[in-house]
N, C-alpha and C positions, 0 to 999 in steps of 0.2 A: 176781404174779397181776394180771390185767387187770380193772380195776373196770368195772362196767356204767356206761354214760355218764350216766344220771341221778344215780348216786351220786357219780361223779367230778366232775360239774358242781356238785353240792351241796357237795362238800368244798372246791372252789375258791371257791365263793361264801361258804362258812362262814369261810374264811380272812380274806376282806375283812370279813365280818360281825363277827368277833371284835373287830377293831380298832375298828369303829364302835360296838360296845356298850361297850367299855372307855373310850371317850373321855369320856363324861359324868362318870365317876368320877375323872377326872384332877384334879390339884390346880388347874390353871389352866383357865379356861373357853375360852382361846384355842387349846387343843390340838385338832388336827383328826384325823379318821380317817386311818390310813396304809394305803394299798392295797398288799397283799402281792403279789398276782398276779391276772390275769384271763384269761378265755378270749377269744382273738381270732378263732378260726375253729373250726367243727365240721366234721370230715371223716369222713363215714359215721358210724361208731360211736366215733370218737376225737376228741380235741380238741387244738388247738395253743394254748399259753398265751403271754402276752406275754414271760415270762421266756425261754421257748424261742426266740421270735422275735428278741428282742434279743441273746441269746447268739449265735445264728447270724449275725445282722446284723453284730455286732462282729467275729466270726471272718472273715466275708467281707470286711469293710472292711480288716482286718489283712492278709489275703491280697492284696487289690488293691494296698495300699500296698507290700507286699513285691515285687510284680511291677511296681511303678512305673506303675500304671494310675490315672488320675485317678478319684477316688471320686465317684460321682454324689451329688446332694443326698440328704440323709438319708431324706426321705419316699419318694423314688423308689426308693432302694435297699431300704428296708423293704418296699415293695410287691412288688418283685421277689423278695426273699428269702421273703416269705410265700407267694407263688405256687409257688416251688420246694419249700418245705416241704410245701405241700398236695399237690403232685404226688408227691413222695417218699413221703409218708404213704399216699396212695392206692395206690401201687405196692407198698409193703411190706405193706399190708393184703391186697392181692390175692395176694401171694406166700404169706403165711401161710394164707390161705383155701384156697390150692392145695396146702397140706400141706408147703411148703418150709420148711426149717429150717437154721440155721447154728449148730452147737454150739460150745462154748467152745474145744475143741481146734482146730477148723477156724479159728476166729477168731484164736487164738494164732498159728497158722502164718501167717495173712495179715498180722498185725501184724509178725511177725518178718521176712517178706519185704519189707514196706514199710520197716522200719527198715534192712534191708540195702541197699535201693535208695538210701537216704539216707546210706549209709556210716556206720551207727550200729548199736548193739545195741538191743534193745527197752528196756532200762533207760535208755540214753542218750536214746532217742526220748521216753520218758515224762518224763525230767527236762527236756528241751527244751520239750515241750508245756506243762508246769507252769510253767516260767519265762515262757512266753508268755501265761500266764493261761488255758490250755485244760485243762479237766478230762479226765484220761486215761480215766475211766469213760465220759464222754459221747463222747469220740473213738472208743473201742472200739465203742460202740453205733452210731455213724454208719458205721463200717466194716462192721459186721454188716448194717446196712440196705442199704448199697451192694452187698454180696455177695448178699443176698436178691433185690434188684432185678435184678442181673445174671443170676442163675439163672432168674428169671421170664422175662426177655427171651429167654434161650436156649431156654426151653421154649415160649414163645408165638410167637416170631419165627423164630429160627435153625432150630429143628428142623422147622418147618412149611414152610420155603422149599424149593421144588422147582425144580431146574434140569434141564430136559429135554435129551435128546441133540440135538434140533432147535435148541434155544437155543445149545448149544455149537457146532454146525455153523455156524449163522449168524454167531456171534461170530468164529470162526476165519476164515470167508470174508471178513468185514469187515476183519480184521487183514491178511490176505494181499493183499486188493484195494488197501488204502492203500499197502502197500509201504514204510511208514515206521514208526518206533518212536513210540508215543504219547508226547506230552510229559508232564511232571509239573508240577503247579501247587501253590503255597502260597497257600491261600485262607482268608479269614475271612468269617463271615456273621453277620447279625442276622436272626433268624426271628420274624415276627409271626404267631403261630398263629391259625388260624380254626377255631372249634368245628365239629364235625360237625353238619350241618343248620342252619348259620348263615343268618340272614335277610339280605337285601340291605343293610340298615342296618349290621349288624355287619361285613359284608365291606367296605363302603365306609369305615367307621370305621378299620379296620386299614389299608386302602389309603392313606388320608390320613395316618395315623401314619407309614407307610413313606415317603411322599413328603416329609413333614416331616423325617424322619431324613436322607434324601438331601440336602435343602436345608442342614441343619446341617453335614453332611460337606463339602458344597461351600463352605461359609463357613469351613472349617477346623476343624470339630468333631472331637473325639477319638473314633475308632472304638471303642476299648476301653471308654471310659466309656459311650458310647451302647449298646454291647452289654450292659454290666452293668446299665444302667438299664432297657432295654426288651426285650432278646431273650428269647424263649421256648426257645431251643436249649439243649441240655445244656452246651455250652461257653461259655455267656453270660458267666460270671465269669472266663473265661480269654481275654479279648479277642476272643471269637468265633472263635478260631483252629482250623481243621480240620487244619493242618499239611500236610506234603508228601504229595500223593496223585497217582498216575498217572491219566491221563485215563480209562482204562477202569474205574477204581475210584471214579469220581465220577458223580453223576447227569448224564445227557446235557444237561440244561438248564444245569447249572453249566459243563460243558465248553464248550458253545457260547458262553456269555457270557464266560468267561475268555479264550477264543481271540481275542476282539475288544478285550481290554484290555491296557494297558501296566502294569507294576508300579506300585502306588500308586493306580491308578484304580478307581472304583466303577461297577458296572454299573447300568443302569436297573433299576427295581424289577421283580423276578421274581415270578411267581405259580405255585404248585404246588398239588396237592390239600391240602397241609398249611397253606398260608398264603402270606404274602408274604416274600420274601427280599431283603435288602440284601447284596450280594456285593462283596467287595473282593479284587482280585488283589494279593498281596504280592510274589510273584516267580514265575518260571517257568524251566524248564530242560529240556534234552533228556532224554528218558526212557531207561531201560535196557532193552535187548532181552532179554526173558526167554524167547525161543524160540517165541512164538506165531505170528510172521510167517513161519516156515519158513526164516529165514536162519540161518547158523551163529552160534553164541554160544560165548563162553569158559566152560568148565566146569573146576572145580577139585576134585580129590580130597583130602579133609581128614580128619584125626583130631584128637581133643582129649582133655584131662583137665580135668574140672570139679570145683572145690571151692567149698563155700559156708561163709561164716562162721557160727558158732553161738555160743551162750553158752559152751559148753565149748571151742570153738576160735575165738577172736576173729580179726578180720581180719588183724592183724599176724602171727599164727601161720600162717594160711592162706598169706599171701604168702611167708613164710619157707620153708614146706614146698614150695611150688611152685618157688621159686627153687633150692632144694636139688635137687629132682627134675630141673629143667632142666639144672643143672650135671652131674648124673650122666648124663643123656641125651647131652649134648654131649661129655662125656668117654668115652662108649661103655661106661660101667660098668653101664648098665641099658638095658633095652629099653622102648620107648614103650608097646607093647601090655601088657607086664607091669605097668608103673606105672599105666596106665589101669585095668586089672582090679583092682589093689590099692587105688587111691586115688580114682578118679573117682566122683562122685555122680550121674553121668548114666546113663540107660538104655543107652547105648552101651558101658558098661564091659565087658560080657561079650564084646563084639566088639573089644576092644582100643582102644576110643575111636573106631572108624571111623564117619564120617558119610557116607561114599560120595561120589558126585559132586554137587557143589554148584553150582547155577545162580545168576546174579545175582538178588538179591532173596529168596533162600531163607532167609537168616539175618538176625538183627537187625543194625542199622547198625554198631555197634561191632565185632562179630565179623567182618562183611564187610570193614570197613576193614583189620582186622588181616590177613585172608587176602590182600587185594590187595597188601599191603606185603611179603609173604613170597615168597621164591623156593622152588622145589621142594627139599625136604631141610632147610629152615630151620625152627627152632622159635622161637616168639614168647616175649617176656617175658610175665608174667601179664597177661591182658587182662580188663578188667572189663566185664560186661554186667549186665542185670537178673537174670540167672540165677545169677550168682556170678563166680568168677574162673577163667579158662581158660588152659591151655597149649595152643597150636595148632601143628600141624605140617602143612605143605602137602606132599603126597606127589607129585603130578603135575598137569599141566594139559593140556587139549586144547581144540580149537575144532571143534565139530561141530553138526550140526542136531539139535535136540531130537527125541526119539522121538515118534511119534504119540500114545502114551499120555501122555507128559509134556506135550505141547502141549494135549491135552484137559483134563488135570488143572489146568494153569495157567489155561486159559480158564474152567473151571468155578469156580475160586476167585475169579477177577476178577469174574465175574458175581454170585457170592454176595455179595461185598463191596459191589458197587454196589447190589444189591437190598436187602440188609440195611439199608443206610443209609436208603433210601427207606421200607421197610416198618416200621422201628423208629420213625421219626417218626410214621407213620400210627397205629401201635399205641399210642404214648404219647398221642396226641390222643384216641383212642377211650377209653382208660382214664380220662383226665381228664374227658371228657365224660360218662362213666357215673357219676362220683363225685358224691355229695351233698355240697355245700359250703354252709355258712351262715357268713357273715362277721358277727363280733360287735364289730368295732372300726371301723365306718364310720358 
């Protein structure tokens, strides 16, 4: 049950008050009141306590050390973590106000998938977290909150994004006019967000912070540490890394800046409607032609069998079963389609595992690498992806121009990814600006 804020605040204050009242009755007059907890911020109708803040700060600090990222000074990190807690609390409140819920069964499935991605069972994941000093109950609630926020974003941003036919026509014309495949960039960023309706002094203050960060980087400062200390971007605690993205899936401002940089260089301070960006190019490479330019591309016809580890069927059993199936397929004592219908946990099972013609970029990297290494008629060893373990067979290959429908579908998806990135940042800023926040620890 969620307590009304006056009562919740009273209970927190009472906790400190009990210690204060009992002190005079202690045997020694030198005994001082012991503070149990205190409120550090009020977020709309909820509170964030010092215990919550310190628990999250220590968790973030541990994650940074595991990634070998230099940990910012304690006070800087505490401030960043508090701002992230405030934003997350505001978003989860908005999700619940919108009637969104994540029940325990959905949460259990999400935790099981997360454990699988870490090559563990849920029980093993829980044991590892507890060895690291992380409460499994708190961990589950953080996953629930992330799921709520994700669903809210899908509702408020993804579902409202409109890509017109004119947008697709213009995008395809641009691709054909260039006559080249768009490059791919590995980029990191530090975002200094500007509130909606900010006055000139606030804007100038953020600009000066951005210029100071650039100066620190020029003097050899660590980008990952500065990201953790100052960035308002979602990836702040992950060294600011956006990962590999093709040019058409990045904001045009980022593409234009990255095109002028060498790996390791940092662009001059960039300004967008959301704030100031410090952008570093980590690496670049030639892009993959996905058929939008009208040039022929290699296509591969594929089928697969997918199996997922569960509590009842642990990973070792899944791998053993897939290897047994592979031996039977190679020995011609079984048909691939029959095995897929019988064993595959994928929606393609009823089609004998058929995925149809696959274009570059259609599948996750691990799956695509396995496809590229197979000749027609060959069957892979078990291949791990975030979906589980696969047996993959390449049936045939061809080089052909993508159909007009395929070109338009790909262009539409590229435009969606580019605009979702921009509009998500704008939406996050609006939610934060509408949130009532009262700091109690300053």
